C-alpha positions in Angstrom: -51.0 -23.4 -27.4 -50.2 -23.9 -31.2 -52.7 -22.7 -33.7 -51.0 -23.6 -37.0 -53.3 -25.7 -39.3 -51.0 -28.5 -40.0 -48.5 -28.9 -37.1 -49.3 -31.7 -34.6 -46.8 -32.4 -31.8 -46.1 -31.4 -28.1 -43.5 -28.9 -27.8 -41.5 -29.3 -24.6 -41.4 -26.8 -21.9 -37.9 -26.0 -21.4 -35.7 -23.9 -19.2 -37.0 -20.7 -18.3 -34.2 -19.0 -19.8 -36.1 -19.3 -23.3 -39.5 -18.8 -22.4 -39.0 -15.7 -20.2 -38.2 -12.1 -21.6 -37.9 -11.3 -25.4 -35.5 -11.8 -28.3 -33.9 -10.3 -31.1 -34.4 -12.1 -34.6 -33.0 -11.3 -37.9 -30.6 -12.0 -40.5 -26.7 -13.0 -39.5 -25.2 -10.1 -41.3 -28.1 -7.5 -41.3 -30.4 -5.6 -38.6 -32.9 -7.5 -36.7 -36.3 -7.7 -38.0 -37.7 -7.7 -34.4 -36.5 -7.3 -30.8 -39.8 -8.3 -29.3 -40.1 -12.0 -30.2 -41.3 -14.4 -27.3 -40.8 -18.1 -27.3 -44.2 -18.9 -25.4 -44.3 -21.8 -23.2 -47.5 -22.9 -25.3 -45.2 -23.3 -28.1 -46.4 -20.4 -30.0 -44.1 -17.5 -31.2 -45.6 -14.0 -29.8 -44.5 -10.7 -30.2 -43.7 -10.9 -34.0 -46.2 -12.2 -36.7 -45.0 -13.7 -39.8 -46.1 -16.9 -41.7 -42.6 -18.3 -41.8 -42.3 -18.3 -37.9 -45.6 -19.5 -36.1 -44.4 -21.9 -33.3 -41.3 -23.5 -31.8 -40.3 -26.5 -30.2 -37.1 -28.5 -28.9 -36.2 -31.8 -30.8 -32.8 -33.6 -30.3 -31.5 -30.7 -28.4 -32.3 -28.4 -31.3 -34.2 -25.4 -31.4 -36.8 -25.6 -34.2 -38.9 -22.7 -35.6 -42.0 -23.8 -37.6 -43.9 -22.2 -40.4 -47.7 -21.8 -40.4 -48.1 -25.0 -42.2 -45.9 -26.9 -39.8 -43.0 -27.4 -41.5 -39.6 -26.4 -40.3 -38.3 -22.9 -41.5 -35.2 -22.7 -39.0 -33.1 -25.1 -36.8 -30.2 -24.2 -34.5 -26.8 -24.9 -36.2 -24.9 -23.6 -33.1 -25.8 -22.2 -29.5 -23.4 -20.1 -27.7 -23.2 -17.0 -25.3 -21.9 -13.7 -27.0 -19.2 -11.3 -25.2 -22.0 -9.9 -23.1 -23.2 -13.5 -21.9 -26.4 -13.4 -24.0 -27.7 -16.5 -25.1 -27.2 -16.8 -29.0 -28.7 -19.4 -31.6 -27.3 -19.4 -35.1 -30.1 -20.6 -37.1 -30.1 -22.5 -40.4 -32.6 -23.1 -43.3 -33.2 -26.7 -44.3 -33.1 -26.1 -48.0 -30.8 -23.2 -48.2 -27.7 -24.2 -46.1 -25.8 -20.9 -47.2 -28.7 -18.7 -45.2 -28.2 -17.9 -41.7 -30.3 -16.0 -39.2 -29.5 -15.1 -35.6 -32.0 -15.3 -32.4 -30.2 -13.4 -29.7 -31.4 -12.9 -26.0 -32.2 -9.5 -25.1 -30.2 -7.8 -22.4 -33.1 -7.4 -19.8 -33.6 -11.1 -19.7 -29.9 -11.8 -19.0 -29.7 -10.4 -15.8 -31.3 -13.6 -14.1 -29.3 -16.5 -13.4 -28.7 -18.4 -16.9 -27.8 -21.8 -17.5 -25.2 -22.9 -20.1 -26.1 -23.0 -23.6 -26.5 -26.9 -23.8 -28.6 -27.0 -20.6 -30.8 -24.4 -22.2 -31.9 -26.8 -24.7 -32.6 -29.8 -22.4 -36.2 -30.7 -22.4 -37.9 -30.9 -19.0 -41.3 -32.8 -18.3 -44.3 -30.7 -19.2 -47.3 -30.7 -16.9 -50.5 -31.8 -18.5 -52.3 -28.8 -18.1 -49.9 -26.7 -20.3 -50.2 -29.4 -23.2 -51.0 -27.6 -26.3 -54.5 -28.4 -27.9 -53.1 -28.7 -31.5 -56.0 -28.8 -33.9 -59.5 -28.2 -32.7 -61.8 -31.4 -32.4 -63.9 -30.4 -35.2 -61.0 -29.8 -37.4 -59.6 -33.1 -36.3 -62.6 -35.4 -37.3 -63.7 -33.3 -40.1 -60.8 -31.9 -41.9 -60.9 -28.6 -44.0 -57.7 -28.9 -45.9 -59.1 -30.0 -49.1 -61.9 -27.3 -49.1 -61.5 -24.7 -51.9 -65.1 -23.4 -52.2 -66.9 -22.2 -49.1 -70.6 -23.2 -48.8 -73.3 -20.7 -47.8 -75.8 -22.3 -45.6 -79.2 -20.5 -45.4 -81.5 -22.5 -43.2 -81.6 -25.9 -41.3 -84.6 -27.6 -40.0 -83.8 -29.4 -36.7 -86.5 -32.4 -35.6 -85.9 -34.2 -32.4 -86.0 -34.2 -28.5 -83.5 -33.0 -26.2 -80.3 -32.9 -28.1 -82.0 -31.1 -31.1 -83.3 -28.6 -28.6 -79.8 -27.9 -27.3 -78.5 -27.5 -31.1 -81.2 -25.1 -31.9 -80.5 -23.0 -28.7 -76.8 -23.0 -28.9 -76.2 -23.2 -32.9 -78.3 -20.2 -33.7 -76.5 -18.2 -30.9 -73.1 -19.5 -32.6 -74.1 -19.2 -36.0 -76.5 -16.0 -36.5 -76.0 -16.1 -40.2 -77.9 -19.1 -40.6 -81.5 -19.6 -39.7 -82.3 -22.7 -37.6 -86.1 -23.9 -37.5 -86.9 -26.5 -34.6 -89.8 -28.9 -34.5 -89.7 -30.8 -30.8 -90.4 -34.3 -31.3 -90.3 -36.7 -28.1 -93.1 -39.2 -28.9 -94.5 -41.1 -31.8 -96.8 -38.6 -33.1 -97.4 -37.1 -36.8 -95.2 -33.8 -37.9 -97.0 -30.8 -39.1 -98.2 -31.2 -42.6 -96.4 -28.1 -43.7 -92.9 -27.0 -43.0 -92.2 -23.9 -41.0 -90.8 -22.4 -44.2 -91.0 -23.3 -47.8 -89.1 -26.4 -48.7 -86.6 -24.7 -50.9 -85.3 -22.5 -48.2 -84.0 -25.5 -46.2 -80.5 -26.6 -47.1 -81.3 -29.9 -45.2 -83.1 -31.1 -42.1 -81.4 -32.9 -39.2 -83.3 -35.7 -37.4 -82.6 -36.8 -33.8 -84.8 -39.7 -32.9 -85.7 -39.7 -29.2 -83.9 -42.8 -27.5 -86.6 -42.8 -24.7 -89.3 -43.4 -27.1 -87.5 -46.3 -28.9 -86.5 -48.4 -25.8 -89.5 -47.3 -23.6 -89.3 -46.9 -19.7 -89.2 -50.5 -19.1 -85.3 -50.4 -19.0 -85.5 -48.4 -15.9 -86.3 -51.6 -14.0 -82.7 -53.0 -14.6 -83.5 -56.3 -12.8 -86.0 -57.2 -15.6 -82.9 -57.9 -17.7 -82.4 -61.0 -15.8 -85.9 -62.6 -17.0 -85.8 -64.7 -20.0 -86.9 -63.0 -23.3 -86.9 -59.5 -21.8 -84.0 -58.2 -24.1 -85.6 -60.0 -27.2 -88.9 -58.0 -26.5 -87.1 -54.8 -25.7 -85.2 -55.0 -29.1 -88.4 -56.1 -31.3 -90.3 -53.3 -29.9 -87.6 -50.8 -30.3 -87.4 -51.8 -34.1 -91.0 -51.4 -34.5 -90.7 -48.1 -32.5 -87.9 -46.7 -35.0 -90.1 -47.9 -37.9 -92.9 -45.9 -36.6 -90.8 -43.0 -35.6 -89.5 -42.8 -39.3 -92.6 -43.1 -40.8 -93.6 -40.1 -39.2 -90.5 -38.0 -39.1 -89.3 -38.8 -42.6 -92.4 -37.0 -44.0 -91.0 -34.1 -45.6 -88.2 -36.3 -47.0 -90.7 -38.3 -48.8 -93.1 -35.8 -49.7 -90.4 -33.2 -51.0 -87.1 -35.0 -51.4 -85.6 -32.7 -48.5 -82.0 -33.7 -47.8 -82.2 -35.4 -44.4 -79.4 -36.3 -42.1 -80.2 -38.7 -39.2 -78.2 -38.8 -35.8 -77.7 -42.2 -34.5 -78.2 -42.9 -30.7 -75.6 -42.3 -28.2 -74.3 -45.5 -26.5 -73.7 -45.3 -22.6 -70.2 -45.1 -21.7 -69.9 -48.2 -19.5 -71.5 -51.6 -19.5 -74.8 -52.0 -17.9 -75.0 -55.6 -17.3 -76.0 -57.1 -13.9 -72.7 -58.9 -13.7 -69.1 -59.0 -15.0 -69.9 -62.3 -16.9 -72.6 -60.7 -18.9 -70.8 -57.7 -19.7 -71.0 -57.1 -23.7 -73.7 -59.7 -23.8 -77.3 -59.4 -25.2 -78.5 -58.0 -21.9 -75.8 -55.2 -21.9 -77.5 -51.8 -22.7 -74.3 -50.8 -24.7 -74.9 -53.8 -26.9 -78.5 -53.2 -27.5 -78.2 -49.7 -28.4 -75.5 -50.5 -30.8 -77.6 -52.8 -32.4 -80.5 -50.2 -32.6 -77.8 -48.0 -34.5 -77.3 -50.8 -37.0 -81.0 -51.1 -37.4 -81.3 -47.4 -37.9 -78.6 -47.3 -40.6 -80.3 -50.0 -42.5 -83.5 -48.4 -42.5 -82.2 -44.9 -43.6 -80.3 -46.7 -46.4 -83.8 -47.5 -47.9 -84.9 -43.9 -48.3 -83.8 -41.6 -51.0 -81.6 -38.5 -50.2 -81.2 -39.5 -46.3 -78.0 -40.3 -44.6 -76.8 -41.5 -41.0 -74.5 -39.1 -39.1 -72.3 -40.8 -36.5 -73.1 -38.7 -33.6 -72.0 -41.5 -31.2 -68.7 -41.7 -33.0 -68.1 -38.0 -32.4 -68.9 -38.2 -28.7 -66.6 -41.3 -28.6 -63.5 -39.4 -30.0 -63.9 -36.2 -27.9 -64.5 -38.5 -24.7 -67.9 -39.4 -23.6 -67.0 -38.7 -20.0 -67.1 -35.0 -21.1 -70.6 -35.2 -22.9 -72.9 -37.8 -21.9 -75.3 -37.4 -19.0 -75.9 -40.9 -18.0 -73.5 -40.5 -15.0 -76.4 -38.4 -13.8 -79.6 -39.2 -15.7 -81.3 -42.4 -16.7 -79.7 -44.5 -19.5 -82.2 -43.9 -22.4 -82.3 -40.1 -21.8 -79.3 -40.6 -24.2 -78.2 -36.7 -24.2 -75.6 -34.3 -22.9 -74.8 -33.4 -19.3 -74.8 -29.6 -19.8 -78.5 -28.9 -20.0 -80.9 -26.9 -17.9 -82.7 -29.6 -15.9 -80.6 -29.3 -12.9 -82.2 -26.9 -10.0 -78.8 -24.9 -9.8 -79.0 -24.8 -6.3 -82.6 -23.2 -5.8 -83.6 -25.7 -3.2 -82.2 -25.3 0.2 -79.8 -28.0 1.3 -77.5 -28.5 4.3 -74.5 -28.8 2.0 -74.5 -26.6 -1.3 -73.9 -28.5 -4.4 -70.8 -27.3 -6.8 -71.6 -26.7 -10.3 -71.7 -30.0 -12.2 -68.7 -28.5 -14.5 -66.6 -28.3 -11.3 -66.8 -31.9 -10.8 -66.9 -33.3 -14.3 -65.3 -31.5 -16.9 -67.6 -30.5 -19.9 -66.8 -30.0 -23.4 -69.8 -28.3 -24.3 -68.1 -26.0 -26.6 -65.8 -28.5 -28.6 -69.2 -30.9 -28.8 -71.4 -28.2 -30.4 -68.7 -27.2 -32.8 -67.9 -30.7 -33.9 -71.5 -31.7 -34.4 -72.1 -28.6 -36.7 -69.0 -29.3 -38.3 -70.2 -32.7 -38.9 -73.3 -31.3 -40.5 -71.4 -29.1 -43.0 -69.0 -32.0 -44.0 -71.9 -34.2 -44.6 -73.6 -31.5 -46.6 -70.4 -30.9 -48.9 -70.1 -34.6 -49.6 -73.8 -35.0 -50.8 -73.4 -31.8 -52.8 -70.0 -33.1 -54.3 -68.5 -29.7 -53.4 -64.7 -29.9 -54.3 -65.0 -33.5 -54.9 -61.9 -35.2 -55.4 -61.4 -37.8 -58.4 -57.8 -38.8 -58.1 -54.8 -38.6 -55.8 -51.2 -38.6 -57.1 -48.6 -40.0 -54.8 -44.9 -39.3 -54.8 -42.7 -42.2 -53.5 -39.9 -41.0 -51.4 -40.9 -39.9 -48.0 -44.4 -39.9 -49.1 -45.2 -43.8 -49.6 -42.2 -44.9 -47.5 -39.5 -43.4 -45.1 -36.4 -42.3 -46.9 -35.2 -42.3 -50.7 -34.9 -45.5 -52.8 -31.5 -44.5 -54.1 -30.1 -43.8 -50.6 -31.7 -45.6 -47.8 -32.9 -48.9 -49.7 -29.6 -50.0 -51.3 -28.5 -53.6 -50.2 -25.3 -52.2 -48.5 -27.3 -49.7 -46.7 -28.9 -52.1 -44.3 -30.9 -51.6 -41.8 -33.3 -49.8 -44.0 -35.8 -47.4 -42.6 -38.7 -48.8 -40.5 -42.1 -49.4 -42.5 -44.1 -49.6 -39.5 -46.4 -46.8 -38.4 -47.6 -44.0 -40.9 -46.4 -45.8 -44.1 -48.7 -48.8 -43.5 -51.4 -46.4 -42.7 -51.1 -44.8 -46.1 -50.9 -47.9 -47.9 -54.2 -49.0 -46.3 -55.6 -45.7 -47.3 -54.9 -46.1 -50.9 -57.4 -49.1 -51.2 -59.9 -47.4 -49.4 -59.6 -44.5 -51.5 -60.0 -46.8 -54.5 -63.1 -48.6 -52.8 -64.6 -44.9 -53.2 -64.2 -44.8 -56.8 -61.1 -42.6 -56.3 -58.4 -43.3 -58.8 -54.8 -43.3 -57.5 -51.6 -42.6 -59.5 -47.9 -42.4 -58.8 -45.4 -39.6 -59.8 -41.8 -39.6 -58.7 -38.4 -38.6 -60.0 -36.7 -42.0 -59.8 -35.6 -44.5 -62.0 -38.6 -46.9 -62.9 -36.6 -50.2 -63.3 -34.9 -49.5 -59.7 -38.3 -48.9 -58.2 -39.8 -51.9 -59.6 -36.8 -54.4 -58.6 -36.6 -52.9 -55.0 -40.9 -52.5 -54.5 -41.3 -55.8 -53.1 -38.5 -55.3 -50.3 -39.5 -51.8 -49.6 -43.3 -52.4 -49.5 -43.3 -55.1 -46.8 -45.9 -56.4 -45.9 -47.0 -56.3 -49.6 -50.0 -54.2 -48.7 -49.9 -52.5 -52.3 -48.4 -53.1 -55.8 -47.6 -51.0 -59.0 -50.7 -52.7 -60.3 -53.0 -50.9 -57.8 -52.3 -47.4 -59.7 -54.1 -46.4 -62.6 -51.1 -44.4 -64.0 -47.4 -44.8 -63.0 -45.0 -42.0 -64.0 -41.8 -42.7 -62.6 -39.0 -41.1 -64.6 -36.8 -37.9 -64.6 -39.2 -35.6 -66.2 -40.3 -32.5 -64.5 -43.0 -33.5 -61.8 -45.4 -30.9 -63.1 -45.1 -32.3 -66.5 -45.8 -35.8 -65.3 -48.9 -34.7 -63.3 -50.2 -32.9 -66.2 -50.0 -35.8 -68.3 -51.6 -38.1 -65.5 -54.7 -35.6 -65.4 -54.8 -35.9 -69.3 -54.6 -39.5 -69.2 -57.5 -39.8 -66.6 -59.4 -37.1 -68.3 -59.5 -34.9 -65.3 -59.2 -31.4 -64.5 -56.4 -30.3 -62.2 -58.9 -29.0 -59.6 -60.3 -32.6 -59.3 -57.0 -33.9 -58.3 -54.7 -34.1 -54.9 -50.9 -34.5 -55.0 -49.4 -35.8 -51.9 -45.5 -35.2 -51.6 -43.0 -34.1 -48.8 -40.6 -32.0 -50.7 -41.5 -28.6 -49.9 -39.8 -26.7 -52.7 -41.5 -29.0 -55.3 -44.5 -28.3 -53.7 -44.1 -24.7 -54.2 -43.2 -25.4 -57.7 -46.3 -27.3 -58.5 -48.6 -24.5 -56.8 -47.3 -21.9 -59.3 -47.3 -24.2 -62.3 -50.6 -26.0 -61.6 -52.4 -23.6 -59.2 -55.5 -25.8 -59.2 -54.0 -28.9 -57.9 -54.5 -29.5 -54.3 -51.3 -30.3 -52.6 -50.7 -32.0 -49.1 -47.9 -34.5 -47.5 -45.6 -32.0 -45.6 -46.3 -33.8 -42.6 -47.1 -37.7 -43.0 -48.9 -37.7 -39.5 -51.6 -35.6 -41.2 -51.8 -37.2 -44.6 -54.0 -40.4 -43.9 -56.5 -38.4 -41.9 -57.0 -35.8 -44.6 -57.5 -38.3 -47.0 -59.9 -40.6 -45.6 -61.7 -38.2 -43.2 -62.3 -35.1 -45.5 -65.7 -34.3 -47.1 -63.8 -33.8 -50.4 -62.9 -37.5 -50.4 -66.3 -39.1 -49.3 -69.1 -40.3 -51.6 -72.6 -40.4 -50.7 -73.1 -43.5 -52.6 -71.0 -46.4 -53.7 -69.5 -46.4 -57.3 -68.0 -48.9 -59.6 -65.3 -51.0 -58.5 -61.8 -49.7 -59.0 -60.7 -52.7 -61.1 -63.6 -51.9 -63.6 -62.4 -48.3 -63.8 -58.8 -49.3 -64.5 -60.1 -51.4 -67.2 -62.0 -48.4 -68.7 -58.9 -46.2 -68.5 -56.3 -48.4 -69.9 -57.6 -49.2 -73.5 -58.1 -45.5 -73.9 -55.0 -44.4 -72.6 -53.3 -46.8 -75.1 -55.4 -45.3 -77.9 -54.4 -41.7 -77.0 -50.8 -42.8 -77.7 -51.8 -43.6 -81.4 -54.4 -40.8 -81.9 -54.5 -41.7 -85.8 -56.1 -44.9 -84.9 -58.9 -43.3 -82.9 -59.8 -41.2 -85.8 -59.9 -44.1 -88.4 -63.3 -45.8 -89.4 -61.8 -49.3 -89.4 -60.8 -48.7 -85.5 -64.3 -47.3 -84.7 -65.8 -50.1 -86.4 -63.5 -52.7 -84.6 -64.9 -51.7 -81.2 -68.2 -53.5 -81.5 -69.7 -50.5 -79.7 -73.2 -51.1 -78.2 -75.5 -48.7 -76.4 -78.2 -49.4 -74.0 -80.9 -46.8 -72.8 -82.9 -46.5 -69.4 -85.6 -44.0 -69.5 -86.0 -42.5 -65.9 -89.4 -40.9 -65.1 -89.3 -41.1 -61.5 -86.6 -40.0 -58.6 -87.6 -43.3 -56.9 -85.9 -45.4 -59.7 -82.6 -46.9 -58.6 -80.8 -45.6 -61.5 -81.5 -42.0 -60.4 -78.9 -41.6 -57.9 -76.3 -43.0 -60.2 -77.2 -40.5 -62.8 -77.0 -37.7 -60.3 -73.7 -38.4 -59.1 -72.4 -38.7 -62.8 -74.0 -35.4 -63.7 -72.5 -33.6 -60.7 -69.2 -35.2 -61.4 -69.1 -34.4 -65.0 -67.4 -31.0 -66.2 -65.8 -31.4 -69.5 -68.6 -32.9 -71.4 -71.7 -31.1 -69.8 -73.7 -28.8 -72.1 -74.5 -26.4 -69.5 -72.4 -27.2 -66.3 -75.4 -27.6 -64.3 -75.2 -29.6 -60.9 -78.5 -30.9 -59.5 -79.4 -31.6 -55.9 -81.8 -34.5 -55.3 -84.8 -32.1 -54.5 -84.2 -30.3 -57.8 -84.1 -33.5 -59.8 -87.1 -35.0 -57.9 -88.9 -31.5 -59.2 -87.7 -31.6 -62.6 -89.1 -35.3 -63.0 -92.3 -34.6 -61.3 -92.8 -31.6 -63.4 -92.7 -33.6 -66.6 -89.1 -33.9 -67.1 -87.4 -37.2 -68.3 -83.9 -38.5 -68.2 -82.6 -40.5 -71.1 -79.5 -42.5 -69.4 -77.3 -44.6 -71.6 -74.6 -47.2 -70.8 -71.8 -48.3 -73.2 -69.7 -51.3 -73.8 -67.0 -52.4 -76.6 -64.7 -55.1 -77.1 -62.3 -53.6 -74.5 -64.7 -53.2 -71.6 -68.0 -52.7 -70.1 -68.0 -49.1 -69.2 -71.5 -49.1 -67.4 -73.5 -46.0 -67.0 -71.5 -43.2 -69.2 -74.2 -40.5 -69.9 -77.5 -39.0 -69.6 -79.8 -36.5 -71.6 -82.2 -34.4 -69.8 -85.4 -33.9 -71.8 -88.6 -31.6 -71.2 -91.2 -31.2 -73.7 -89.4 -30.9 -77.1 -86.3 -29.7 -75.7 -82.9 -31.3 -74.6 -82.1 -29.5 -71.4 -78.8 -31.0 -70.8 -76.4 -33.7 -72.0 -73.7 -35.1 -69.9 -71.2 -37.8 -70.8 -67.9 -39.4 -69.4 -64.7 -38.5 -70.8 -63.8 -42.1 -70.8 -65.8 -42.8 -74.1 -65.1 -39.7 -76.0 -64.2 -40.4 -79.6 -66.6 -43.4 -79.9 -69.4 -41.2 -81.2 -71.7 -42.6 -78.6 -73.0 -39.1 -77.6 -74.1 -38.6 -81.4 -76.0 -42.0 -81.2 -77.5 -41.0 -77.9 -78.7 -37.7 -79.0 -80.4 -39.5 -82.0 -82.2 -41.7 -79.7 -83.4 -38.8 -77.6 -84.7 -37.4 -80.7 -86.5 -40.3 -81.5 -88.3 -40.4 -78.0 -89.4 -36.6 -78.1 -90.8 -37.1 -81.5 -92.6 -40.4 -80.5 -94.1 -38.1 -77.6 -94.7 -35.0 -79.7 -95.9 -36.5 -83.2 -97.0 -33.2 -84.6 -93.9 -32.1 -86.5 -92.4 -30.3 -83.7 -89.0 -28.8 -83.8 -86.4 -30.0 -81.2 -84.4 -27.2 -79.4 -81.2 -27.6 -77.6 -78.9 -25.2 -75.6 -75.0 -25.1 -74.7 -73.9 -22.7 -72.0 -70.2 -22.5 -72.3 -68.0 -23.0 -69.2 -64.2 -23.0 -69.0 -64.2 -26.8 -68.9 -67.0 -27.8 -71.4 -65.0 -27.5 -74.6 -65.4 -31.2 -75.4 -69.2 -30.9 -75.9 -69.7 -27.6 -77.8 -69.9 -29.4 -81.2 -72.5 -32.2 -80.3 -75.6 -30.8 -81.8 -74.1 -29.6 -84.9 -72.7 -33.0 -85.7 -76.0 -34.5 -85.2 -77.9 -32.2 -87.8 -79.1 -29.2 -85.6 -78.5 -25.8 -87.0 -77.6 -22.9 -84.8 -79.6 -19.8 -84.3 -79.2 -16.6 -82.3 -77.8 -16.9 -78.7 -80.1 -15.7 -75.7 -78.4 -14.2 -72.8 -75.2 -15.7 -73.6 -76.5 -19.2 -74.2 -76.1 -20.8 -77.6 -79.3 -22.0 -79.1 -79.8 -25.0 -81.8 -82.9 -26.0 -83.7 -83.4 -29.6 -85.3 -86.3 -29.0 -87.8 -89.2 -31.2 -87.7 -88.3 -32.7 -91.4 -84.8 -33.1 -90.3 -83.3 -36.6 -89.6 -80.3 -36.7 -87.1 -77.0 -38.0 -88.0 -76.5 -41.4 -86.9 -73.0 -43.1 -86.6 -73.0 -46.4 -88.4 -70.5 -48.3 -86.1 -72.6 -47.8 -82.9 -75.8 -50.2 -82.4 -78.2 -50.7 -79.6 -77.4 -53.4 -77.1 
């Protein structure tokens, strides 16, 4: 089976003349690199290992040899038999037509009767049992393509019934580097007051509520669903049971702020209604449990630092026939088939019973791997690990099939089809924007030509040029355009993805902009990676994309005229106003927005610290305060733009969005923080602040000196600043309180 990370497709089984025996491979005019290459029926290349030659397939009567990333490395230019009757392929390179390699059949293989060269490339039907697996189920649903930073999970707390017990049993064997604690929970009862370990030891808890306790055993008597009001009674009691279960099982989340993932319920794979007429109606358990899942999602959204994980979606994707136990067990058991409840033939019978997996194929390994991968993906998302803030798209063979200058001229009709993957990419752009991810265009084309052809090419009109925050369509080098886009969006390269099809240009970008993540070689992978990766998910909703564009555009304009930004008349003309919110508790609604902003801010961040919800809760419970500030001017209402973390007489951390740099609102906000500290400490206290320099935070290093602090000796590499009790902070005159 093909094991490449990005290649997806079914290589055909072909004539045994290719899949039997070995081959010699090397340059046309040189010695062979190997004489033991095997074209495996699975689609893998064996007997020779190099990232440029990982897999193979037949397409349109050509032999294709694929690289590790799934892109074509070689294709057959000519197929013939040499003077000894050995089948030989002359191979060409897609981007270097002058380069030629030879793949030649070895002598021992040729003794058997061989078809002619053309017949050797004729695909034949492949049996289902030999189809390649492609990427794993876990990788399919939760892609790792955008991951940069590996995550070390120390300990996980599992709470729940039979499924949680299965996870505990199996996952600790599969991942011995992680400690799994398990608390059985089958009925509505209190959890232990104390955790098995200190709360700080856990990365998160995983909660699986018992469906049987939610539905009760009344549903066993299926004929009762024919009774009037029975379903309504079941549903209302189930809602009440969920409330009671959550009140008990969310104890550690509410007391300690422990990050919590809650599994939803597994929906039966077939309708349970008593007639075809009633299938999909209110008396059908599939509908009832779907309603319970919706209710559970709404309830979890009311908790802090808690999220639903769609276990039912995982089972559906893998195939519920390979997972659910509802073909054997009662419906409300809601668990997996491969558990130890069976007697395994210990009871004598007239006819022995075969193992259940010999009758029903079971995807035990795939299900466990995918559930675990779902946990890790959710953790990465909530912690904003390698979070993506912008996606830059190329045009040709990326947003549409073909090239504007070649395939989309009036005389070139019919134009390439737009159905299939282009429509999926266009829709994905809007879903990225809904998550607050900025989108931009970068293409080596003529802008006027693209603009004139846009409405003809993009049909139906799912996207427009106005949907993109920045558009760079010109003849400048792509790496220059991308660097300018990052600058205009005030983003670091590591926060940006580039989507493009040209392998040579992708290689150039990798060398010149090494922190940019690059995808797009295979359009069948792009949408899934963009929409399903942890790095493009967000834990909470953010500002609307239209408001973000409104914020970007005035400052992109002012960057083109930097002298205006520096002039006092310009700053005075902004009519800049700042409003403040004091956060004293993690329960305040602004807390999550501040947490997200802090963890997303790297350039104006005085110590580079990221916070978890747990650590932020502890900070506030221990007497810390957060002074959050929002800004607006005549151009836009920027919303929440920054925060100062205060404790005692110290400013622990100051963060601010780059979108308001140059407006001096940071100095105004530091002055407000000084006022607050002095109000709480009226005894002539000096105010202390620090800056820990990071590779990204050059923008904030002068903030305290500009506001009247003076610098003292550093401590352990951290810069120290003091504002004397007799010193008044400097206050910009053009900013006022809203």
